[in-house]
C-alpha positions as CSV (number, residue, x, y, z in Angstrom):
1,M,-46.5,-12.9,11.7
2,L,-44.7,-14.6,14.3
3,K,-45.8,-17.8,15.3
4,V,-45.2,-19.2,18.6
5,I,-46.2,-22.6,19.6
6,V,-46.5,-22.6,23.5
7,P,-45.4,-26.3,24.9
8,E,-48.1,-28.3,27.0
9,D,-45.3,-29.4,29.3
10,K,-44.6,-27.0,31.9
11,P,-40.9,-27.8,32.8
12,K,-40.1,-27.4,28.6
13,L,-42.2,-24.1,28.9
14,L,-40.0,-22.8,31.7
15,R,-36.9,-23.9,30.1
16,Q,-38.0,-21.7,27.2
17,I,-38.6,-18.8,29.1
18,K,-35.4,-18.8,30.9
19,A,-33.3,-19.5,27.7
20,L,-35.2,-16.6,26.2
21,E,-34.9,-14.1,29.1
22,Y,-31.2,-15.0,28.8
23,Q,-31.0,-14.2,25.0
24,I,-32.7,-10.9,25.3
25,V,-30.2,-9.5,27.4
26,R,-27.4,-10.6,25.0
27,D,-29.0,-9.8,21.8
28,T,-27.0,-6.9,20.0
29,N,-29.2,-7.1,16.9
30,N,-32.5,-5.1,17.7
31,K,-34.8,-6.9,15.1
32,D,-33.8,-10.3,17.1
33,K,-34.2,-8.8,20.5
34,Q,-37.7,-7.7,19.3
35,I,-38.7,-11.1,18.0
36,H,-37.3,-12.7,21.3
37,I,-39.3,-10.5,23.5
38,I,-42.6,-11.2,21.6
39,A,-42.0,-15.0,21.7
40,L,-41.0,-14.3,25.6
41,Q,-44.5,-12.5,26.1
42,R,-46.4,-15.1,24.3
43,L,-45.0,-18.1,26.2
44,K,-45.6,-16.1,29.9
45,N,-49.2,-15.8,28.6
46,G,-49.1,-19.4,27.9
47,I,-48.5,-19.8,31.5
48,K,-51.4,-18.1,32.7
49,K,-53.8,-20.5,30.7
Protein backbone atom coordinates (compact mmCIF):
# COMPACT_ATOMS: atom_id res chain seq x y z
CA MET A 1 0.00 0.00 0.00
CA LEU A 2 1.35 3.36 -1.02
CA LYS A 3 1.08 6.11 1.58
CA VAL A 4 0.93 9.64 0.19
CA ILE A 5 1.05 12.53 2.62
CA VAL A 6 -0.76 15.53 1.18
CA PRO A 7 0.88 18.77 2.29
CA GLU A 8 -1.28 21.44 3.91
CA ASP A 9 0.62 24.19 2.09
CA LYS A 10 -1.11 24.74 -1.28
CA PRO A 11 1.99 26.06 -3.14
CA LYS A 12 3.97 23.00 -2.00
CA LEU A 13 1.11 20.72 -3.09
CA LEU A 14 0.98 22.34 -6.53
CA ARG A 15 4.78 21.99 -6.92
CA GLN A 16 4.56 18.28 -6.09
CA ILE A 17 1.75 17.78 -8.61
CA LYS A 18 3.73 19.58 -11.30
CA ALA A 19 6.83 17.49 -10.52
CA LEU A 20 4.89 14.22 -10.73
CA GLU A 21 3.25 15.20 -14.01
CA TYR A 22 6.73 15.90 -15.40
CA GLN A 23 8.12 12.62 -14.05
CA ILE A 24 5.28 10.44 -15.37
CA VAL A 25 6.00 11.54 -18.94
CA ARG A 26 9.66 10.60 -18.55
CA ASP A 27 9.32 7.33 -16.61
CA THR A 28 10.62 4.31 -18.50
CA ASN A 29 9.91 1.74 -15.79
CA ASN A 30 6.21 0.83 -15.81
CA LYS A 31 6.14 0.11 -12.06
CA ASP A 32 7.59 3.55 -11.26
CA LYS A 33 5.08 5.15 -13.61
CA GLN A 34 2.16 3.42 -11.88
CA ILE A 35 3.41 4.54 -8.45
CA HIS A 36 3.71 8.13 -9.66
CA ILE A 37 0.22 8.03 -11.22
CA ILE A 38 -1.30 6.83 -7.93
CA ALA A 39 0.56 9.51 -5.98
CA LEU A 40 -0.58 12.17 -8.46
CA GLN A 41 -4.22 11.10 -8.15
CA ARG A 42 -4.06 11.27 -4.36
CA LEU A 43 -2.45 14.70 -4.43
CA LYS A 44 -5.08 15.98 -6.86
CA ASN A 45 -7.78 14.64 -4.54
CA GLY A 46 -6.09 16.63 -1.75
CA ILE A 47 -6.76 19.86 -3.65
CA LYS A 48 -10.49 19.17 -3.63
CA LYS A 49 -10.64 18.91 0.17
